N, C-alpha and C positions, 0 to 999 in steps of 0.2 A: 810225393806220392800220396794220394788221399786215403784216409782210413775208411774201412767199410762201414756203412751206416746200419748194417744188419745187427740185430741184437745177438750177443754171445749165446751159445747153447752148450750143453754138456753131454759129451758122448760117454758111453761105458768106458771107464778108465783102462780096463784091460784091452779093449779094442784100440783106444787112442795110443797106448804104449806099443801095442803090436805094430801098428802103422808107423810110428815114429822110429822104432827099432829097425824096421825094414828100410827106412829112409836115411839111417846113419846115426841114430841117437846112441851115444856111447855112455856107459855107466847109468843106466836107467834108474837104479836104485837111489841115485843122487837127485832125482827130479820128482816134482809133483805135477801131475796133470792138472791145469787150471780151467781151460775152456776152449771152445772152438768158435772161431769167427772168421768170416770172409774166406772159407775154404782152408783155413790154417789152424792147426792144433798148438796150443800155447802150453808150454811147460815151464816151471819155475825151479831153479836149482835150490835145494834145501839149505845150503850154507851161504852162498853168495847172493841169493835173491835175484840173479840175472835170469832173464827169460830167453828161451829159445822157441822158435816156431817152425813147424814143418808144413809143407804144402805138396801139391802134386809135383812140383819141379824139384823137390829135395829140401835140404835144410837152408834156412836163413837165420843168421844169428842176430839176436836183439840183446842189448846190454842195458836194458832199463833196470833200475833197481828201485824198489819201493820202500 
């Protein structure tokens, strides 16, 4: 699957968290909102550094660690 070529943008973090929580983000206090790209909001876990992303279809897990 090809990555979106659009540049990342930053939403209001409160709005990004509200949307992600509605889509199933559990323990939001353990995540940082990072950016939005390709219609997906990306969050990074504060301890594990693993990314999760949420889109219109629900949650998709990413396990990239930086």
